[in-house]
LOBAKE-164940 format. One record per residue (C-alpha): residue in one letter; x, y, z. Coordinates in steps of 0.2 Angstrom, whole numbers, plus 5000, padded with zeros to 4 digits. Layout:
BEGIN
AXYZ
...
END
This chain:
BEGIN
M474948664903
R475148484897
R476748504898
R477048594914
D476048414923
T477148294913
F478648354919
S478048404939
P478248234946
V480148264940
L480548424946
S479648374961
A480848204964
R482348314960
R481748444971
N481648324984
A483148254979
M484248414984
L483348415001
E484048365018
H482748205018
G481348145010
H479648215013
S478548085010
P477348005022
E478547855024
A480047955027
I479348075038
R478447915049
E480347835050
R481247995053
L480048035065
S480147855077
R482047865077
T482547875094
F483248055100
R485348065101
P485848215110
S487348295100
F489048325110
L489648405093
R489748565102
D491048475115
W492248405099
I492148575093
Y492648685108
G493948545113
G494748535097
I494848715094
D495548755112
G496848605109
V497648685094
V497548855102
T498248835119
T499548715113
F500048825098
A500248985108
I501348875118
V502448825104
S502249005096
G502749095112
V504248975115
A504849015098
G504649185101
A505849165115
R507049065106
L506948935118
S507448755117
S506348625106
K506348525124
I505748655134
V504048635119
L503848455122
I503848485144
L502548615141
G501648555128
F501348375134
A501148465154
N499748595144
L498848425134
L498548315153
A498048475164
D497048595154
G496448455145
F495848375161
S495348555167
M494348565152
A493348395153
A493048445173
A492248625168
N491048545156
F490448395166
L490048475180
G489248635167
T488248485161
R487948405178
A487148575182
E485848575166
R485348415172
D484948445190
Q484248605184
L483248505172
E482448395187
R482148515197
L481048595186
E480248435181
A480048395200
I479248565203
E478048525189
H477448365194
R477148445211
H476148595204
I474948455192
D474648355208
E474148515220
I473648645207
P473048535193
D471748695186
G472948815188
E474248705176
R473048665163
E472648875162
E474448895158
I474248775145
R472748825138
Q473849015138
I475448965131
F474348885114
R473249045115
G474649145112
K475249015098
G473549075090
L472448945094
D470548975102
G469148895107
E468348735101
P470148715095
L470948755109
E470248655121
R470648505110
V472448545112
V472248575131
E471348405134
A472748305122
I473948375130
T473448385149
S472648195147
D474648105148
R475448175162
T477148165153
R476648245139
W475948385149
V477748405161
Q478748385146
T477548525137
M477848645152
L479748625154
R480148665133
E478548805135
E478748895152
Y480548865155
G481448855139
M482148685144
P482548525132
E481648375134
D483448295137
V485048325143
R486748275137
S487748135148
P488848255157
L490148105157
R490148095137
A490348275136
A491548295146
A492548145137
S492248215120
T493148375126
F494548285133
V495048185117
A494548325106
F495848435115
V497248305118
V497048235099
C496848415090
G498148485105
L499548335098
V499548425081
P500548575085
I502048465092
V502048345084
P503748415073
Y504748435088
L504348265093
F505348205078
G506848335082
A506648425066
A507948585065
D506648705064
A504948635070
F504248785072
A503748825053
P502848625049
A502248645067
M501348835060
V500848735045
A500048575055
S499248695065
A498548825052
L497848645041
A496948575059
F496248755063
F495348745044
A494848575045
I494148595061
G493048765052
S492548655039
L491948515051
K490848625059
S490148695045
R489248525041
W488048605055
S488048775052
P487248875037
Q489148945034
S489948875020
W491448755022
W492848875016
R491949025027
S491848935041
G493748835039
L494349025036
E493549115051
T494148975063
L495848995056
G495949185057
V495449155077
G496849045080
S497949115071
A497749295081
A497949175097
A499749105090
A500349295085
A499849345103
A500949235111
Y502249235098
A502449425102
V502249405121
G503849295118
V504849395105
L504649545120
L505049435135
R506649365126
N507849465134
L507249465153
P508349465165
G508549295175
END
């Protein structure tokens, strides 16, 4: 027993070192005091993968049809700007719709609190009764939440509608998608910029590496291992490229 007690602080320290963050009172206080910042990871991943897939699909289609490298550059850069802007605009409008929905529901809750406060208190009571509270502990929670209007509204938005406390900036979401699309979408056409005799082979290798790198980076925010996430993204991109290449081969001998 003494030996276990002697080594338990050491084992506890090692265990804490392996976790994502500390759980001492000071570490918890410092972490919870940080200002919440919405993540734009989804926009970067979405734009990056689509940029490589779309541009390499063009490269594959042109290579399958045995067209000139100049066509790759023309279609590639036209695609980077047109599709990149289209995706950014769609992301902007979609994220803006989320923000508008949050603001509309927030206004509804404020109006309901003004007009039927007892009904809104009963909603809070039933929400937390469903979480297992009852009796005096339940009433203390209801009183604590409804005594602060902002907390009251935020609780209703989260518990009744499933809304986040904040929505990402539509402009930053759109910019993240556009930049990721253009930067990653450049990868398949870079070999053609240098006028290589057979640019398709290095473009294929560069695109495969880009797919794997994006997938590996994505694994930092998912339970998947980095290599599994990388291979998954590589497989999706390769399937799109293979389909585009097949279309180019099939349509190679079209008259005209």
